BADO-567244 format. One record per residue: residue in one letter; y, z, x of N, C-alpha, C, CB in turn. Coordinates in Angstrom, 1 decimal. Atoms other than C-alpha are relative to their C-alpha. Glycine has a CB too. Layout:
r/n_north/n_up/n_east/ca_north/ca_up/ca_east/c_north/c_up/c_east/cb_north/cb_up/cb_east
A/Y/Z/X/Y/Z/X/Y/Z/X/Y/Z/X
...
END
This chain:
r/n_north/n_up/n_east/ca_north/ca_up/ca_east/c_north/c_up/c_east/cb_north/cb_up/cb_east
M/0.2/-1.3/-1.0/1.5/4.1/-74.6/-0.7/-0.6/0.3/-0.2/1.4/-0.1
R/1.2/0.2/-1.0/-1.4/3.3/-73.5/-0.5/-1.3/1.3/-1.0/0.0/-0.9
T/-0.1/1.3/-1.6/-0.5/0.1/-71.2/0.6/0.8/0.4/0.8/-1.7/0.1
F/-1.5/-0.6/-1.0/2.6/2.4/-69.6/-0.9/0.9/0.2/1.7/0.6/-0.6
L/0.1/-1.2/-0.7/0.2/4.9/-69.1/-1.8/-0.6/1.1/-0.1/1.5/-1.4
L/1.5/0.3/-0.8/-3.0/2.7/-67.9/0.8/-0.8/1.3/-1.6/-1.1/-1.1
A/-1.1/0.6/-0.6/0.0/0.6/-65.6/0.3/1.1/1.0/1.3/-0.4/-1.0
S/-1.1/-1.8/-1.6/1.1/4.8/-63.8/-1.4/0.0/0.7/0.5/2.8/-0.8
H/0.7/-0.1/-1.2/-2.3/4.9/-63.0/-0.8/-1.1/0.9/-0.8/0.7/-0.4
L/0.1/1.0/-1.0/-2.9/1.6/-61.8/0.7/0.1/1.6/0.6/-1.3/-0.8
L/-0.7/-0.5/-1.8/0.1/2.2/-59.1/-0.4/0.3/0.6/0.7/0.9/0.4
V/0.3/-1.4/-0.8/-0.8/5.3/-58.5/-1.4/-0.1/0.9/-0.1/1.4/-1.2
A/1.8/0.4/-1.0/-4.5/4.2/-57.4/0.4/-0.8/0.7/-1.5/-0.7/-0.8
A/-0.7/0.8/-1.7/-2.9/1.5/-55.7/0.6/0.8/1.2/1.5/-1.1/-0.3
I/-1.0/-0.8/-1.6/0.0/3.7/-54.1/-1.3/0.2/1.2/1.1/2.1/-0.4
W/0.8/-0.7/-1.3/-3.2/5.5/-52.5/-1.3/-1.0/0.8/-0.9/1.6/-0.7
L/0.7/0.9/0.1/-5.5/3.1/-52.3/0.9/-0.6/1.6/-0.1/-0.8/-1.7
G/-1.0/1.3/-0.8/-2.7/1.1/-50.0/0.8/1.2/1.6/1.7/-0.8/-1.7
A/-0.3/-0.9/-0.8/-1.7/4.5/-48.2/-1.3/0.6/1.1/0.4/1.0/-0.9
L/1.2/-0.4/0.0/-5.5/5.0/-47.8/-0.6/-0.7/1.2/-0.7/-0.4/-1.2
A/0.2/1.1/-1.4/-5.6/1.7/-45.5/0.8/0.6/1.0/0.6/-1.8/-0.2
W/-1.3/-0.8/-0.9/-2.3/2.8/-44.1/-0.6/0.4/1.7/0.6/1.9/-0.9
S/0.8/-1.2/-1.4/-4.2/5.6/-42.5/-0.7/-0.3/0.9/-0.9/1.1/-0.3
A/1.2/0.0/-0.9/-7.3/4.1/-41.6/0.0/-0.6/1.4/-1.1/-0.6/-0.6
L/-0.7/0.9/-1.4/-5.7/0.9/-39.6/0.8/0.9/0.8/1.0/-1.3/-0.4
G/-0.6/-1.3/-0.7/-3.7/4.4/-38.3/-1.1/0.1/1.1/0.2/1.7/-1.1
I/0.3/-0.4/-0.7/-6.0/5.7/-37.2/-1.2/-0.7/1.0/-0.1/0.8/-0.4
A/0.7/1.0/-0.8/-8.5/2.8/-36.1/0.6/-0.6/1.5/-0.2/-1.1/-0.9
V/-0.3/0.7/-0.6/-5.9/1.7/-33.9/0.9/1.1/1.4/0.6/-1.1/-1.1
L/-0.6/-0.6/-0.6/-4.6/4.9/-32.4/-2.2/0.0/0.9/1.3/1.4/-0.8
G/1.5/0.3/-1.2/-8.9/5.0/-31.1/-0.3/-0.5/0.5/-0.9/-0.1/-0.1
N/0.1/0.9/-0.7/-8.9/2.1/-30.1/1.1/-0.5/1.3/-0.1/-0.7/-1.0
Q/-0.1/0.0/-1.1/-5.7/2.9/-28.0/-0.5/1.2/1.4/1.1/-0.4/-0.3
A/0.6/-1.3/-0.7/-7.5/6.3/-26.4/-1.2/-0.6/0.9/-0.6/1.2/-1.3
R/0.1/0.4/-1.1/-10.2/3.9/-25.5/0.1/-0.2/1.4/0.0/-0.2/-0.1
A/-0.5/1.1/-0.5/-8.1/1.4/-23.7/0.4/1.2/0.9/1.0/-1.1/-0.8
L/-0.8/-0.8/-0.2/-6.5/4.3/-22.2/-1.3/1.1/0.8/1.0/0.5/-1.5
E/1.4/-0.1/-0.7/-9.9/6.0/-21.2/-0.6/-1.3/0.6/-1.0/0.4/-1.0
A/0.8/1.4/-1.8/-11.3/2.8/-19.1/1.2/-0.2/1.1/-0.4/-2.4/-0.7
Q/-0.4/0.2/-0.9/-8.4/2.8/-17.6/0.3/0.7/1.0/0.6/-0.4/-0.1
R/-0.2/-1.6/-0.9/-8.1/6.5/-16.5/-1.1/-0.6/1.1/-0.7/1.8/-1.0
G/1.5/0.7/-0.7/-11.9/5.2/-15.3/0.2/-1.2/1.5/-0.9/-1.0/-1.5
K/0.5/1.4/-1.8/-11.3/2.0/-13.2/1.4/0.8/1.2/0.9/-3.0/-0.6
D/-0.1/-0.2/-0.7/-8.5/3.9/-12.0/-0.9/1.2/1.2/0.9/-0.1/-0.4
L/0.7/-0.8/-0.9/-10.3/7.0/-10.7/-0.8/-0.6/0.9/-0.6/0.8/-0.6
Q/1.2/0.3/-1.3/-12.9/4.4/-9.3/1.0/-0.5/1.2/-1.3/-1.6/-0.4
T/-1.2/0.7/-2.1/-9.7/2.8/-6.5/0.8/0.9/0.2/1.5/-1.8/0.0
R/-0.7/-1.0/-0.3/-8.5/6.2/-6.3/-1.7/1.1/1.3/0.8/0.8/-2.0
M/0.5/-0.3/-1.6/-12.1/7.4/-4.4/-0.2/-1.4/0.9/-1.6/0.9/0.1
E/0.4/1.4/-1.3/-12.6/3.4/-2.6/1.0/0.5/0.4/0.0/-1.9/-0.2
L/-1.5/-0.6/-0.7/-8.8/4.7/-1.6/-0.3/1.0/1.1/1.1/0.9/-1.1
A/0.1/-2.0/-0.7/-10.0/8.2/-0.5/-1.1/-0.1/1.1/-0.8/1.5/-1.4
H/0.5/0.1/-1.1/-13.2/7.1/1.2/1.1/-1.5/1.1/-1.8/-0.4/-0.5
Q/-0.7/1.1/-1.6/-11.5/4.0/3.5/0.6/0.6/0.2/0.8/-1.4/0.3
Q/-0.3/-0.7/-0.9/-9.1/6.4/4.4/-0.7/1.3/1.2/0.8/0.4/-0.6
D/0.4/-0.2/-0.8/-11.5/8.1/5.9/-0.5/-0.6/0.5/-0.2/0.6/0.0
R/0.0/1.2/-1.0/-13.2/5.5/7.5/0.9/0.1/1.2/0.3/-1.2/-0.7
I/-0.9/0.7/-1.0/-9.9/4.2/9.2/0.9/1.7/0.6/1.3/-1.4/-0.9
K/-0.2/-1.2/-0.1/-9.3/8.5/9.8/-1.2/0.1/1.2/-0.2/0.7/-1.5
S/1.3/-0.2/-1.7/-12.8/8.7/11.7/0.1/-0.8/1.2/-1.9/-0.5/-0.2
A/0.0/1.2/-1.6/-12.1/5.4/13.9/1.1/0.6/0.8/0.6/-1.9/-0.4
L/-1.5/-0.3/-0.5/-8.4/6.7/14.4/-1.0/1.6/1.3/1.7/0.7/-2.0
D/0.8/-1.4/-0.5/-10.0/10.1/15.7/-0.4/-0.5/0.9/-1.1/0.7/-0.7
W/1.3/0.8/-0.5/-12.9/8.0/17.2/0.7/-0.4/1.4/-0.6/-1.5/-1.2
E/-0.3/0.7/-0.2/-10.6/6.0/19.0/1.1/1.1/1.2/0.2/-0.9/-1.1
A/-0.7/-1.4/0.0/-8.3/9.2/19.5/-0.6/0.8/1.5/-0.5/0.9/-1.6
S/1.0/-1.1/-0.7/-11.1/11.2/21.4/0.2/0.5/1.0/-1.1/-0.3/0.3
Q/-0.4/0.1/-1.0/-10.6/12.2/24.9/-0.8/-0.9/1.4/0.1/1.3/0.0
P/1.1/1.3/-1.1/-14.6/10.4/26.6/1.2/-1.3/-0.5/-2.5/-0.5/-1.1
H/-0.1/0.9/-0.3/-13.5/7.5/24.8/1.6/0.0/0.2/-0.7/-0.7/-0.9
L/-1.1/0.3/-0.4/-10.1/7.4/25.8/0.4/-0.7/2.0/0.7/1.4/-0.4
A/0.3/-0.6/-1.1/-11.0/8.7/29.7/-0.2/-1.6/0.0/-0.9/1.2/0.2
D/0.7/1.2/0.0/-13.4/5.3/29.1/1.1/-1.3/0.0/-0.9/0.1/-1.4
A/-1.4/1.6/-0.3/-10.3/2.7/28.7/0.6/0.5/0.8/1.2/-0.6/-1.2
V/-0.7/-0.3/-0.8/-8.3/4.2/30.9/-0.7/-0.8/1.8/0.1/1.6/-0.3
R/0.5/0.2/-0.8/-11.2/3.8/33.1/-0.4/-1.8/0.8/-0.7/0.7/-0.5
R/0.1/1.7/0.2/-12.4/0.0/32.4/2.0/-0.7/0.3/-0.8/-0.4/-2.1
L/-1.2/1.0/-0.1/-8.6/-1.3/32.0/1.1/0.7/1.9/1.1/0.0/-2.0
D/-0.8/-0.7/-1.5/-7.6/0.5/36.1/1.4/0.7/0.0/0.3/-1.2/1.0
L/-1.2/0.0/0.7/-5.0/2.2/34.5/0.3/1.4/1.1/0.1/0.0/-2.0
P/-0.1/-0.6/-1.0/-3.1/4.8/37.3/0.0/1.7/-0.7/1.2/-0.6/0.7
L/-0.7/-1.0/0.8/-2.6/8.2/35.7/0.5/1.2/0.6/-0.8/0.5/-1.0
V/-1.1/-0.5/-0.5/0.4/10.1/36.4/0.4/1.1/-1.4/1.2/-1.3/0.5
P/0.2/-1.0/0.8/1.7/12.7/34.8/0.9/-0.5/-1.0/0.2/1.3/0.4
P/-1.0/0.6/0.6/4.5/11.8/32.4/1.2/0.2/0.7/0.1/0.3/-1.2
P/-0.9/-0.2/-0.7/8.0/12.3/34.1/0.7/1.4/-1.3/0.8/-1.6/0.4
P/-0.8/-1.2/0.9/9.9/15.7/32.6/1.3/-0.8/-0.8/0.7/1.4/1.2
T/-0.8/-0.3/0.7/12.1/15.3/29.6/1.1/1.1/0.1/-0.6/0.0/-0.7
R/-1.1/-1.1/-0.2/15.4/16.9/29.5/0.2/1.5/-0.5/0.9/-0.5/-0.4
L/0.5/-0.9/0.2/13.9/18.9/27.0/-1.0/0.7/0.2/-0.1/-0.1/-0.6
A/0.8/-0.3/-0.8/11.3/20.1/28.9/0.7/1.0/0.9/-0.5/-1.1/0.6
T/-0.7/-0.7/-1.1/13.5/20.9/32.0/0.5/1.2/-0.8/1.1/-0.8/0.7
L/-0.6/-1.5/0.0/15.4/23.4/30.0/-0.7/0.8/-1.3/1.9/-0.2/-0.3
L/0.5/-1.5/-0.3/13.3/25.3/28.1/-1.8/0.2/1.3/-0.5/0.6/-2.2
R/1.6/-0.3/-0.9/10.9/25.4/31.3/1.5/1.3/0.8/-1.2/-2.0/1.6
P/-0.3/-1.3/-0.8/12.1/29.4/32.5/0.8/-0.2/1.2/-1.3/0.6/0.5
Q/-0.1/1.0/-1.0/14.1/29.2/35.3/-0.5/0.9/1.4/1.7/-0.5/0.1
A/0.3/-0.1/-0.7/11.7/31.2/37.1/-0.6/-1.2/1.0/-0.5/0.8/-0.3
L/1.5/1.6/-0.6/9.4/27.8/38.0/0.7/-0.9/0.4/-1.1/-1.0/-1.2
T/-0.5/1.0/-0.9/12.3/26.2/38.6/1.2/0.4/1.2/0.6/-1.0/-0.9
A/-0.3/-0.5/-0.8/13.5/28.4/40.9/-0.4/-0.6/1.5/-0.3/1.0/-0.3
S/0.5/-0.2/-0.9/13.2/27.1/44.8/-1.0/1.5/0.8/1.0/-0.4/0.3
P/1.4/-1.4/-0.9/10.7/29.4/47.1/1.3/0.1/1.3/-2.6/-1.1/1.0
A/-1.0/-0.6/-0.7/14.0/29.3/49.8/1.3/1.1/-0.7/0.5/-1.0/0.6
Q/-0.5/-0.9/0.7/15.8/31.5/47.4/0.3/1.2/0.1/-0.4/-0.1/-0.7
END
């Protein structure tokens, strides 16, 4: 009876130790995954900030290139004739009749 009781206690202790070891490994793996995800989140944030900064620089450069003084200077340097664009069909349809009517009528 004593050996049976001792064996059953050892079996229960082994099961408890196995469960504790299994839990400890699970917690360690979860902690490692959380740390890896946090590191990836940090890298993603850094990349996002770099891309936002690059987008701001490109937008600023495009705004400068499209600014009125810069375009006027480019037209002057290229010696392009400044003529108004031809009217489009939509513009003629939207124009009020009073503006398109000839003064002789």
